[in-house]
LUMFI-48877 format. One record per atom (N, C-alpha, C): residue in one letter; x, y, z negated. Coordinates in steps of 0.02 Angstrom, whole numbers, plus 50000, padded with zeros to 5 digits. Atoms other than C-alpha are relative to their C-alpha. Example, Ala and Ser with C-alpha at 12.3 -4.5 7.8 and 13.67 -1.06 7.14 Angstrom:
<sites>
A500454994150000 A506154977549610 A500455006050000 S499584994150003 S506844994749643 S499615005549963 
</sites>
This chain:
<sites>
M500134992849999 M515115025950183 M499745002050069 D500284997749937 D514065034550314 D500465005350030 T499534995249970 T515355042850426 T499855001050074 N500154999049929 N514415044550588 N499985007550015 K499974993049979 K514255060550686 K499475004449967 H500524996150034 H512735065750584 H500215002049929 T499774998050066 T513785068150428 T500255007250004 D499814992950002 D513865086850396 D500125001949928 L499824998050068 L514775092450240 L500025007649995 M499954992950013 M514445110050177 M500425001149937 L499584998350058 L515845116250063 L499865007249981 V500234993450023 V515265131049960 V500545003249957 D499554996050041 D516425144549892 D499585002949944 G500454998350055 G515545145749724 G500085007149975 M499884993250027 M516365161849661 M499765005350049 A500214995049950 A516015170949825 A499245001149995 L500734999450004 L514145167249809 L499795003149933 L500194997650067 L514065170649621 L500145007649994 F499824992950005 F514985187449630 F499555004350044 R500434996249955 R513985193149780 R499305000949970 A500674999850030 A512345188749693 A499995004549939 Y499984996050062 Y512875196849529 Y500015007550017 F499924992849987 F513425213549603 F499415003050038 A500584997549963 A511905214849716 A499455002649954 T500524997950046 T510775216449564 T500285004049941 A499714996550057 A511975222849429 A500035007550012 V499934992949983 V512145239249522 V499395004049978 T500604996550024 T510345243449472 T499814997649930 G500125002050069 G510485235449300 G499514994249991 Q500475005650005 Q509395220249340 Q500384993649980 F499605005750022 F510325207549233 F499584993749984 M500455005750013 M508785196249204 M500204996249936 V499785003150063 V509245192849022 V499454995449974 N500515004650025 N508355177348954 N499915000749924 S500174999150071 S507655174748779 S500584998449953 K499415001450041 K509345168348718 K500525005750006 G499554994349992 G510135184848769 G500524999050055 V499515001449947 V511065177148918 V499765003050067 P500194997549933 P511055186849084 P500014994350050 T500045005549951 T510555175849230 T499975002550072 N500104997349932 N510535187649381 N500474996950052 G499525003049954 G512125180349460 G499814992950019 V500185007149989 V511555162349439 V499384999550043 Y500624999949961 Y509815166149506 Y500155001450074 G499834998249931 G510535174649661 G500434994650033 F499605005549974 F511815160649682 F499544994450027 V500455005449980 V510415147649688 V499625001950063 K500384997749941 K509445158149813 K500444999750062 H499535000549944 H510985159749926 H500114992750020 F499845007149990 F511365141249905 F499434996450037 L500575003649971 L509615134849945 L499805002950068 T500144997049934 T509365147250088 T500474997150052 A499515002849953 A510965140750169 A499854992750015 V500185007049990 V510455122650143 V499404999450047 S500595000149956 S508765126250224 S500185001950071 S499824997549933 S509595135250369 S500444995150038 F499505004049965 F511025123150408 F499924992549992 K500185007150008 K510325106450347 K500604995349994 P499445004750008 P511955098350286 P499754993549970 S500175006450033 S511885079950238 S500374999349934 H499585000450059 H513235082450106 H500205007049978 V499844993450027 V513665097049991 V500474999349941 A499594999550061 A515045101349866 A500155007449989 V499854993050016 V515435117649775 V500695000449968 C499314999250026 C517225123449743 C500055006549961 W499944994350046 W517745135449604 W500735001849987 D499364997950030 D519235145749549 D500004997749928 M499955002350070 M519865139549381 M500455004749961 G499594995150036 G520495155349297 G500425004150049 S499674995349954 S521535169549367 S500744998450011 T499295001749991 T523265161449349 T500074994350049 T499915005249948 T523795151849504 T500735000150022 F499315000049974 F525385147249597 F500155006550037 R499884993649965 R525145163649693 R500195005549950 T499814995050050 T525215174249534 T500704998549973 D499315001850020 D526795164549487 D500505002650052 M499564998049944 M527525169049657 M500075007750004 Y500024992749993 Y527035187549651 Y499535002849947 D500444998050055 D526395195649492 D499525005750018 G500494995049978 G525525209349591 G499384996950032 Y500555003349965 Y524375196249671 Y499345000949962 K500664998750029 K522555201549637 K500035004049935 A499934996250062 A523225212549496 A499575006350000 N500434994149995 N522115226649560 N499274998549980 R500705001850014 R520535217149513 R499845000949926 P500184999150071 P519625222149354 P499794993449969 Q500265005950036 Q519125209449221 Q499284998850023 A500705001449983 A517475200649257 A499555003849952 P500454996450043 P516025211049191 P499734995549943 I500195004050059 I515445205549018 I499344996250011 E500655003449987 E513695201249084 E500094993950046 L499895005649953 L514455189349212 L500334994049965 V499605005350032 V515585179449094 V499604993849980 P500365006050019 P514245167949019 P499684996350059 Q500325003249941 Q513585164449194 Q500474995250036 F499525004649968 F515185155249246 F499834992749983 D500175006950020 D514705139749145 D499294998250021 L500705001249985 L512845141749174 L499904998050073 V500095001649929 V513015141449364 V500224992950015 K499775006949988 K513985125049356 K499494994949974 E500535004450025 E512595117349251 E499444999550052 V500535000049949 V511335122349385 V500224995850060 V499755004049944 V512435114949523 V499974992549983 E500025007050025 E512565098949420 E499294997250002 A500715002250000 A510655098249407 A499794997650070 F500145002249931 F510635096449598 F500414993750018 D499555005649987 D511875081849581 D500515001650054 V499484997749953 V513125091949683 V500665000449962 P499364999650035 P514975090049637 P500245007249992 N499634993850014 N515815105149554 N500744998250003 I499295001849990 I517645104949610 I500455006049987 G499514994750012 G519125115249549 G500634996949970 V499375002550027 V520955112649506 V500395005849971 K499624994750034 K521915123049380 K500635001750039 G499404997949965 G523305133249460 G499895001350075 Y500164998949929 Y522425134049630 Y499345003850005 E500634996549988 E521035144449705 E499504995450034 A500525003949967 A519375137949770 A500174998950074 D499825000649929 D520015141349947 D500474994150013 D499525005549993 D521425128849920 D499654993249995 C500405006250007 C520195115449863 C499594998950064 I500415000449939 I519065119350011 I500434997750059 G499555001749945 G520535118450133 G500224992749997 T499765006950008 T521175101950062 T499444995050017 I500555004749988 I519465093450063 I499795000250074 A500204999449929 A519025100250236 A500474995950044 K499525003849959 K520625092750309 K499944992549987 Q500055007150017 Q520375076250215 Q499414996650035 V500625003449977 V518595073050277 V499815001750071 K500244997649935 K518535081550447 K499964994550053 N500075005449952 N518765065050538 N499394995649986 Q500605003750018 Q517255058050446 Q499385004350003 A500584995550004 A516135073350445 A500165006650035 N499944993149978 N515825090050527 N499995004349937 V499954996050062 V516325102950396 V499785007250015 K500204993049998 K515445119550370 K500185003149933 I499794996750062 I516185131650243 I499575006349990 L500434994250015 L514985144050162 L500365004749952 T499624995250041 T515835159650095 T499855007150023 G500034993149977 G515925178550104 G500705002450014 D499294998250000 D517825178250111 D500324998250067 K499735001249932 K518655180250282 K500674996449999 D499365003750004 D520305172750219 D499924993050027 I500105007149985 I519535155850250 I499944998550075 L500055001049928 L519385158750438 L500614996350028 Q499405003449976 Q521165151850455 Q499914992450003 L500105007350002 L520455134250422 L499614997450060 I500435002249944 I519345133950577 I500394995650049 D499755004049943 D519675120050701 D499404996650033 E500555002949961 E518655108650814 E499474996649956 R500485003250045 R517815100250663 R499835004349939 I500124995850059 I517815114650538 I499765006950024 S500254993349985 S516725130250556 S499885003849935 V500084995850060 V516455144750437 V499355004050007 I500624996150003 I514785152550387 I500145005949953 L499884994050041 L515085170350327 L499345003249980 L500594996650025 L513735177850216 L500015007250022 Q500074992949984 Q513105194550278 Q499535003249949 K500434996450049 K512065207650186 K499314996749995 G500665002950011 G510455201050109 G500044992449996 F500035007350003 F509885182850107 F499824997150068 G500185003449938 G509865171150256 G500305003250062 N499654997049943 N510975182150366 N500724997550001 Y499345003149996 Y512555173550427 Y500355001850065 L499594999749940 L513975175550548 L500384993450001 V499695006749997 V514525158150602 V500585000350049 H499414999849958 H516285156550669 H500254992950015 N499635006049980 N517035142150768 N500625002350038 E499374998149966 E518655141650868 E499885005250055 Q500134995649942 Q517885150051020 Q499805007149978 S500244993450020 S516975164150930 S500555003949964 F499454996650034 F518495167850823 F500495002950052 F499534997749949 F519615169050976 F499715006050038 E500334994549964 E518345180251064 E500045006549959 E499994993950042 E518335192150915 E500715002749989 K499344997750021 K520195192650872 K500544999450054 G499485000949949 G521145186751026 G500594995849977 I499495004750025 I522175174650921 I499634993849976 N500345006050026 N521835157050856 N499965000449924 P500114999450072 P521245154150677 P500644999349958 K499405001050040 K522925147850614 K500455006249999 Q499604993949998 Q523735164150668 Q499765005449951 M500254995550053 M522665172950535 M500525000849945 I499514999950054 I524045168250412 I500565005050018 D499484995449977 D525355177550516 D499745007250004 L500314993349997 L524145192050542 L500035003449931 K500014997250068 K523985194250353 K500725001049973 A499304999050019 A525875192250333 A500225007050020 F499814993449976 F526085208050437 F499595005649968 M500434994450021 M524585218450383 M499855000049926 G500155000450071 G524455212450202 G499264999349988 D500705000650018 D522815211550108 D499875004349938 P500114995550056 P522265226249999 P499564996749945 S500445002950051 S520905215849913 S500374994849957 D499595004750039 D522195202749859 D500645003449974 N499464995750027 N523465216749826 N500714997850020 Y499315000749976 Y524955211849933 Y500065004050065 P499974994749949 P525625224350059 P500184997850071 G499755001649934 G526345214650206 G500565004850019 V499494995249977 V527435226250311 V499695007050001 K500284993250004 K527135244550269 K500015003350069 G500034996449936 G526535254250420 G499784995750059 I500255004349945 I525965239050521 I499284997949983 G500715001550011 G524075238050534 G499774994250044 E500295005849964 E522905225350613 E500135000450075 K499934999249927 K523015232450789 K500704997950024 T499315001549982 T524915231550798 T500164992649987 A499875007050018 A524975214650709 A499704995350052 L500325004249950 L523735207150833 L500405000050065 K499614999549938 K524755213550981 K500644995749994 L499385003850011 L526355206050908 L499874992550004 L500155007250002 L525525189150880 L499774997550069 Q500205001949933 Q524725188951052 Q500614999250045 Q499405000249959 Q526445192051125 Q500494994549978 F499465004450025 F527575181451013 F499764993949960 G500285006250030 G526405168650931 G499974999849925 H499995000550074 H526945169450748 H500575004349973 V499504995850033 V528065178050622 V500704998550027 E499325001849977 E529625168350675 E500125002350072 G499944997849931 G529285172250858 G500145007550005 V499884992750001 V529215190850818 V500725001449977 L499334998850028 L530825189950715 L500554998150050 E499515002049949 E531735180950857 E500055005150057 N500024995249944 N531265195150975 N499985007249977 L500024993250028 L531515210450865 L500285005350048 E499684995049957 E532635218750993 E499545002350056 Q500484997949948 Q531155219351115 Q499505005249974 L500514995650029 L530115229850994 L500225007250001 P499824993050008 P530025248750988 P500385001049934 K499564998950058 K531295255650863 K499605000749934 G500414998950060 G529925261250740 G499754993549969 Q500265006550024 Q529135243950728 Q500564995749973 R499435004350020 R530815235250718 R500255002149931 T499754997450064 T531385246550574 T499534998149943 K500495001750052 K529765243750477 K500064992649980 I499965007250014 I529915224850493 I500654998349963 E499355001450032 E531765224650448 E500015002349927 Q500004997350069 Q531455235250293 Q499574995749953 D500475003750043 D530045223950231 D500034992450013 L499935007049982 L530725206950284 L499804995249944 E500145004450057 E530625199350111 E499254999849985 M500724999750013 M528835205250084 M499604996750057 L500325003449943 L528365198950259 L499964992549986 H499995007350014 H528905181150211 H499574998349939 L500405001350060 L528105182350039 L499265000650016 S500714999049983 S526475189050110 S499734994150040 R500235005849961 R526405174450231 R499854994149953 K500125005550048 K526565162050086 K499365001249960 L500604998450039 L525215171249988 L499374999150041 A500595000249955 A524045171550139 A499804992950017 E500145006849975 E524175153050180 E499614995949948 I500405004450044 I522825141950106 I500354993249996 K499665006550009 K523625126250032 K499504994450014 C500465005549982 C522875110450105 C500264993349974 D499755006350029 D523805097749997 D499945000249924 V500134999450071 V523045101349827 V499794993049973 P500205006650027 P522815086149710 P499254999849984 V500735000250008 V520945085149739 V499714995850056 E500365003249945 E519725074549837 E499265000149987 C500735000050006 C517875073649871 C499744993850035 D500295006149971 D517065056649896 D499345001950033 L500624998149965 L515715058950028 L499384996749968 N500575003150034 N514615046649933 N499735004349943 D500204995750056 D514605058349784 D499685006550024 A500224993449975 A514235073449894 A499354999550041 K500635000849962 K512685066149980 K499475004349967 F500454995250031 F511385079649954 F499284997449994 K500685002150018 K509815072849870 K499915002249928 F500094998050070 F509075080149712 F499324998049972 D500615001750036 D507775075949582 D499655006549981 R500344993650008 R506515090149586 R499855001649926 S500194998750070 S505965087949404 S500615001949958 K499374998450036 K507775088249342 K500205007350014 V499834993149981 V508095104449438 V499525004949967 L500504995650031 L506465112149375 L500135000849925 D499834999650071 D506955107949196 D500565005149988 T499444995450007 T508595117349220 T499775007250015 F500274993349984 F507675132149302 F499615002749939 N500404997850058 N506495132549151 N500455001849941 T499524998450054 T507965131949029 T500325006850012 C499714993449983 C508735146749121 C499485005649997 E500574995349998 E506995154949120 E499965003850066 F500104997049934 F507005158149306 F499255000750013 R500704999149981 R505365165349366 R499874996650067 G500235004249945 G504375157349507 G500325000650069 G499764999049931 G505265164549660 G500424994550029 L499555005149974 L506505150249674 L499654993350013 H500305006749998 H505285135849657 H499814997850070 R500205001849932 R504695136749837 R500574996950040 F499425002949966 F506465132249892 F500084992649986 L499905007050019 L506315115549806 L499564995250040 D500435004349959 D505085109049935 D500334998150066 I499645002249939 I506445104350060 I499964992450000 E500195007050010 E505695087150080 E500554995050013 E499505005049983 E507155078350162 E500544999249946 Y499485000350051 Y508235082050009 Y499744997749932 V500275001750066 V507045077849868 V499954992549992 I500035007250013 I507215060549790 I499284998149984 
</sites>
């Protein structure tokens, strides 16, 4: 296996790209329905995001990770977890299978494990291979910033195509004043409205960051409660159980039963096979120019 310093694995958060692409066009009703009556706007946008990132960051290896349904160990732990999220729009549902077929056409592994989120698969694989490869994680989800270390960086999608915010240990620290792993404790205190868990009521990001800069982590804060102003101390004491639960919900699991063989993830594709899939989906010409990335074509 080629495990020299030129091995760069890009782990793609598939759902983050698909949802972003879908909603960008669905808002104006551009569902791109093909002759079989299947909407393809999310898949089309996914491919555009995917190939733009490959062109920009030139990974040698690529794998895409997926959520496998809405029931996970986190929903078992807390039934409010993500309960605020509506059902997937009806036009998006048939695109879940279609997008995986397109990824397959590129000979890129589709990875997912029932009961876990894509983030957990990404975290597990990133930790497994980081001594053999530099890992770049492509997502729009800031939860994943907790995984950053000296061999793992995060590429956050910004508005439009080809706009990224790349975070490594240094840039993360410059922005937040804490290290990436402390993100878990940060979310334990402040909660996460998008994932629908509250953390400690009345403690926002500013206060949580100060506490972590001073005491390091949740346990450090709890050991020094008597040093805190009465208001903060009372809030934490009242929500102690939710503080601990929120920390468990926030932490990405890095020991999921999954692996990614770097040999399988080597990024090379057969242009004619991909074109056949594009034609089956009835994609119009805009994507074809992306297929001329010579170093990747077999």
